Structure formats: structure tokens, C-alpha cells
C-alpha positions in Angstrom: 0.0 0.0 0.0 1.3 3.5 -0.8 2.8 5.4 2.1 3.2 2.2 4.3 6.5 1.9 6.1 8.5 -1.1 4.8 8.6 -4.0 7.3 11.8 -5.4 8.6 12.2 -9.2 8.4 12.1 -11.0 11.7 14.9 -13.2 10.6 17.1 -10.2 9.9 16.4 -8.8 13.4 17.2 -12.1 15.0 20.5 -12.4 13.1 21.5 -8.9 14.1 20.8 -9.6 17.8 22.8 -12.8 17.7 25.7 -11.1 16.0 25.7 -8.4 18.7 25.7 -10.9 21.5 28.5 -12.9 19.8 30.6 -9.8 19.5 30.0 -8.9 23.1 30.9 -12.4 24.4 33.7 -13.5 22.0 35.1 -10.2 20.8 38.8 -9.4 21.6 37.9 -6.0 23.0 35.0 -7.2 25.1 34.9 -6.0 28.7 31.7 -7.8 29.7 32.3 -9.9 32.9 30.6 -12.9 31.3 32.7 -12.8 28.1 35.4 -15.3 27.3 37.8 -12.5 26.4 37.3 -11.0 29.8 38.2 -14.2 31.5 41.1 -14.7 29.2 42.5 -11.4 30.2 42.1 -12.2 33.8 44.2 -15.4 33.5 47.3 -13.6 32.2 47.2 -10.8 34.8 49.2 -11.1 38.0 47.2 -12.7 40.8 45.7 -10.3 43.3 44.9 -12.5 46.4 48.0 -14.4 47.0 47.2 -16.2 50.2 45.9 -15.5 53.7 49.4 -14.2 54.5 49.3 -10.9 52.7 52.4 -9.8 50.7 54.0 -13.2 51.4 54.6 -14.0 47.8 55.2 -12.1 44.5 55.0 -13.3 40.9 52.8 -13.7 37.9 50.8 -16.5 36.3 48.1 -18.8 37.4 50.1 -20.3 40.3 52.1 -17.2 41.1 54.7 -19.2 43.1 58.2 -17.9 43.9 61.0 -19.4 41.8 64.7 -19.3 42.7 66.8 -17.4 40.2 68.7 -19.4 37.6 72.1 -19.7 39.2 73.6 -21.0 35.9 72.9 -17.8 34.1 74.9 -15.4 36.2 74.5 -16.0 39.9 71.8 -15.1 42.3 71.1 -15.7 46.0 70.9 -19.5 45.6 74.4 -19.6 44.2 75.7 -19.2 47.7 73.5 -22.1 48.9 74.8 -24.8 46.7 76.6 -27.1 49.2 74.9 -30.2 50.5 74.5 -30.3 54.3 76.1 -33.1 56.2 75.8 -34.9 59.5 78.1 -37.2 61.4 77.0 -40.5 62.9 79.4 -41.6 65.8 79.7 -44.9 67.6 81.4 -45.0 71.0 83.1 -48.0 72.6 81.0 -47.5 75.6 77.3 -46.8 74.8 77.0 -44.8 78.0 79.2 -42.2 76.4 76.4 -41.4 74.0 74.5 -39.8 76.9 77.6 -38.0 78.0 78.1 -36.6 74.5 74.5 -35.3 74.4 74.8 -33.8 77.9 78.2 -32.1 77.4 78.4 -31.3 73.7 74.9 -30.4 72.6 74.8 -26.7 71.6 78.6 -26.6 71.7 80.6 -24.7 69.1 82.4 -26.6 66.3 84.1 -24.8 63.4 82.7 -21.5 64.5 79.0 -22.8 64.5 76.7 -24.1 67.1 76.0 -27.8 66.5 73.4 -30.3 67.8 74.7 -33.5 69.4 71.9 -36.0 70.1 71.8 -39.7 71.0 69.7 -42.2 69.1 68.5 -45.5 70.4 69.3 -48.8 68.7 65.8 -49.2 67.4 66.5 -46.4 64.8 70.0 -47.5 63.7 70.8 -50.1 61.1 73.1 -52.2 63.3 70.9 -52.0 66.4 73.5 -50.1 68.5 73.2 -46.7 70.2 74.9 -43.9 68.3 75.3 -40.1 68.3 74.2 -37.7 65.6 76.1 -34.4 65.1 74.1 -31.9 63.0 74.9 -28.4 61.9 78.5 -29.0 61.0 79.7 -27.0 58.0 80.9 -29.2 55.1 84.3 -27.5 55.1 85.1 -28.7 58.7 87.6 -31.6 58.5 86.6 -35.0 59.8 89.6 -35.0 62.1 88.2 -31.9 63.9 84.9 -33.6 64.5 86.7 -36.7 65.7 88.7 -34.6 68.2 85.4 -32.8 69.3 83.6 -36.1 70.2 86.7 -37.8 71.7 86.5 -35.4 74.6 83.7 -37.5 76.2 84.8 -41.0 75.3 86.7 -43.3 72.9 85.2 -43.5 69.4 84.8 -46.8 67.6 83.5 -45.3 64.4 82.7 -42.0 62.7 80.8 -41.7 59.5 80.0 -38.6 57.5 76.8 -38.6 55.4 75.0 -36.2 53.1 71.8 -35.0 54.8 69.6 -34.9 51.7 66.3 -36.5 52.9 63.4 -34.3 53.7 59.6 -34.6 54.1 56.8 -32.7 52.5 53.5 -32.5 54.4 50.3 -30.8 53.2 47.7 -29.5 55.6 44.2 -28.3 55.1 44.7 -24.7 55.9 47.7 -22.3 56.0 47.0 -21.5 59.6 47.5 -25.1 60.6 50.6 -25.3 58.5 52.1 -22.2 60.2 51.3 -23.6 63.6 53.0 -26.9 62.9 56.0 -25.2 61.5 56.4 -23.1 64.6 55.7 -26.0 67.0 57.9 -28.7 65.3 60.9 -26.5 64.1 63.7 -27.8 66.3 61.8 -30.8 67.7 63.5 -34.2 67.9 62.4 -37.3 66.1 64.2 -40.6 66.3 67.4 -39.1 67.4 67.7 -36.2 65.0 66.7 -32.5 65.2 64.1 -31.4 62.6 64.1 -28.2 60.7 60.7 -27.0 59.5 60.0 -24.4 56.8 57.0 -23.3 54.8 57.1 -24.4 51.2 57.5 -21.2 49.2 57.0 -22.9 45.8 53.2 -23.1 46.4 50.9 -20.2 46.5 48.6 -21.8 49.1 51.2 -22.0 51.9 49.7 -25.2 53.1 52.9 -27.3 52.7 55.6 -27.7 55.3 59.0 -29.1 54.5 60.9 -31.1 57.2 64.6 -31.6 57.0 66.9 -33.7 59.2 65.1 -37.0 59.0 66.6 -40.2 60.3 67.7 -42.6 57.5 65.2 -45.2 58.7 62.3 -42.8 59.0 59.3 -43.2 56.6 56.4 -41.0 55.8 54.2 -42.7 58.4 56.7 -42.0 61.1 56.8 -38.3 60.1 53.0 -38.2 60.1 52.8 -39.8 63.5 55.2 -37.2 64.9 53.1 -34.4 63.5 49.8 -35.9 64.7 51.1 -35.9 68.3 51.3 -32.1 68.0 48.0 -31.6 66.2 44.7 -31.7 68.0 43.0 -33.4 65.0 44.8 -35.9 62.8 42.5 -35.1 59.8 44.4 -31.8 59.4 47.2 -33.8 57.6 46.1 -34.3 54.0 49.3 -35.7 52.4 52.8 -36.7 53.4 55.8 -37.9 51.4 59.6 -38.4 51.9 62.0 -37.0 49.3 65.7 -37.4 48.7 68.1 -40.1 49.6 70.4 -42.4 47.6 69.6 -43.9 44.2 67.2 -41.2 42.9 66.6 -40.2 39.3 65.0 -37.2 37.6 62.9 -37.9 34.5 61.8 -35.2 32.2 59.0 -36.1 29.7 58.0 -34.0 26.8 54.4 -33.6 28.0 52.6 -33.8 31.3 50.3 -36.6 30.3 53.4 -38.7 29.7 54.6 -38.0 33.2 51.1 -39.1 34.5 51.6 -42.4 32.7 54.9 -42.8 34.4 53.3 -42.4 37.8 51.3 -45.6 37.1 54.6 -47.6 37.0 54.9 -47.1 40.7 55.8 -50.4 42.3 57.3 -51.9 39.1 60.8 -53.4 38.8 63.3 -52.4 36.3 64.8 -55.0 34.0 67.6 -56.8 35.8 66.6 -55.1 39.1 65.4 -56.5 42.4 63.7 -53.6 44.2 60.4 -52.0 43.4 60.6 -48.3 42.4 58.6 -45.4 43.5 57.5 -42.7 41.0 56.2 -39.3 42.2 56.0 -35.6 41.5 58.8 -33.4 42.7 58.2 -31.1 45.7 58.6 -28.1 43.4 55.8 -28.3 40.9 57.2 -25.3 39.0 60.4 -27.0 37.6 58.7 -28.5 34.5 55.3 -29.9 33.8 56.7 -33.3 32.7 59.2 -33.9 35.5 58.9 -36.8 37.9 61.2 -38.4 40.5 62.1 -42.1 40.7 63.5 -43.6 44.0 64.3 -47.1 45.1 66.7 -47.8 42.2 69.3 -50.5 42.4 73.0 -49.6 42.6 73.5 -51.1 39.2 70.8 -49.0 37.4 72.0 -46.8 34.5 70.2 -44.2 32.4 69.7 -46.6 29.6 67.6 -48.8 31.9 65.3 -45.9 32.7 64.8 -45.0 29.0 63.9 -48.6 28.3 61.6 -49.0 31.3 59.6 -45.8 30.7 59.6 -46.0 26.9 55.9 -46.9 26.9 55.0 -43.6 28.6 56.1 -41.3 25.8 59.1 -39.2 24.9 61.6 -39.2 27.7 63.8 -36.2 27.0 66.2 -36.5 29.9 67.1 -38.9 32.7 69.5 -38.0 35.5 70.7 -40.5 38.1 71.4 -39.4 41.7 69.6 -36.1 41.3 69.8 -33.7 44.2 66.4 -32.2 44.9 67.1 -30.4 48.2 65.2 -27.1 48.7 67.4 -24.0 49.0 66.2 -23.5 52.6 68.1 -26.5 53.7 71.3 -26.1 51.7 74.6 -24.9 53.1 76.3 -21.7 52.0 79.7 -21.5 50.4 80.9 -18.9 52.8 84.0 -19.9 54.6 83.4 -21.0 58.2 84.6 -18.8 61.1 87.9 -20.0 62.4 
């Protein structure tokens, strides 16, 4: 009819509305809080709420965890913390001298540092005899000096120096519980050795506590029992694992899903081996997405055995035997000891 306004097709209006919503939700410049572009921009921004401990961490990314600087690329604070801590295990001719060593030499000075001297019962030694642990000795202190230090209380029958590389990782339900456990158990004694407790700074949640100074015969259940004795409720402990020790390997797979396949080989035996291996994630999840640790290896295990055993999991880019995974908090400095 003449003079009538032309009608707009309903299908055209519907298409226009759909395109407008699509641009609002999927457009690169969209600032709508429901849009995918808005959420994508949030993921690449530095995190705002780090943890209940304000200003405890700094960093960027989804996890936002602190990472030690790359010491191989020009130094950094951890370059001075590259030495492995050591302890001495002493055996006296008379076992009663073990108590005398603890009473007279604990908190004494050796090599310019205060050391801890503690006796350990035969239930927690490999040969069943009472011994004495000496912790806190700088690696540069000669063995003869430690021998002379202990001989002041009795005649020694044996003195062995060992790398102190075992540590425990315990996860708690809340950061508050983790902080309380760290304060309560730092400096406590467990099976003849003095523990050091530190909050794990490689996680943003601050619910993990690292324990160093474990007895060589201590397992994860022993560490958990020691913690539960301090906690009012045992359910606060969510997870516990022991890291470090002899015969450990680091495996680096090309993809994370390959590393997850490797975890399923926990309890298997390598070709020609006799002991069952344990496969687990490293304590520092920021090292690489495809890294795992393997412990319980036989002394005759070589890198080729690891490549062959884990070939079914995927591309294994690197395998290192006797890998040291000790946190920087527990390493020794290279600074010369005080004379």
C-alpha cells in the first residue's frame, strides 16, 4: 500500500541480535564480565589475592609461586646455597658415652658454629647399637676436627660422614594449621635427630611444610605420627611424602600426560633389578610440567635402563641419576666458616 513503512524481516532482526551478543561475548575487546575475552585477560594478569598471608609472595601467572633465580645464568642468592648439608654418625666403645656426649656437647661450638649433638637408640640404627648424631657441622670442617670434638667425652669406635639430603613434604588443610605446625615442630626431635621445618614457598597456598633432618630409617608414616602428636586433630594432615636419599633419578618427559603415565609404573621393577621403584611428582611443581622423580633404584641401574623401562609412557627427553632435589632453605652456604 502506498505510504506504508517497509517491514523489517524478523529473521534479519534475530540475526542482528545474535551477532551483537556474539561480538559482546567473544570479541577481543569485550569487557563484559561474562565474556570469554574478559576471563582470558584475567588469566594472564598477575594474581591479586596471593594467600591468607598478605604480601607473602610475589609473581605472575596462574600459580604465582616464587621461583629461585637461575644460578647457571649469572648467579643469584641460591648460588651461595649450593653445598649439600652433612651430618656425622658416631659410635662409642661404651654406649653410656652417648648420653655424656649429648649432655656435654649439645649446643657446643664446632668450626665457629653451634652444633646439635643427640643420642639415638638402637631401634633407629641399622646395626641396632646406640649412636650419636652431630648436625649443623659445616661441610668444610675436616673430619679430624669432628673426631677430636667427640673424643673429649669417650673413645670412638667409628665416625661416618653422610650427606643430609632426605626431607619430608607434608600438606595441611589450611595455611593457619601449616604455620602452627612449622612453629611447633621446628627444632623438635624425632628418632634421634633434630628437625628443621620451613613453609614451602614454591606453592601459593602456603599449606605445605618441609621437614629436614630425617633419620635414615624414618618413613612417611613416622613423620605423620610425629606431627599428629602435636596436632589436636589428625585429619588436618592431608598428604605426606619423603623426598631425597640415595639412588634417585630425575625424569623429564615432553608432555605432562606422559609423566602421569609414568606415575602408574609405581611399584614396578626395572629389567635386571630386584627392588620396586617409587615414581612421584617433585616437591617443586614449577620445575617443569613433565618432570617426575624415581626412587628405590638398584646400585647397578643406568640411564639406559630408565629409558627402556619408561619408553611406553612417551618421549623421555632427559634422565639424570642421583639427582639432588634439596630445597634451597636446607642447603649450606659456600661462605668460609669462622675460624
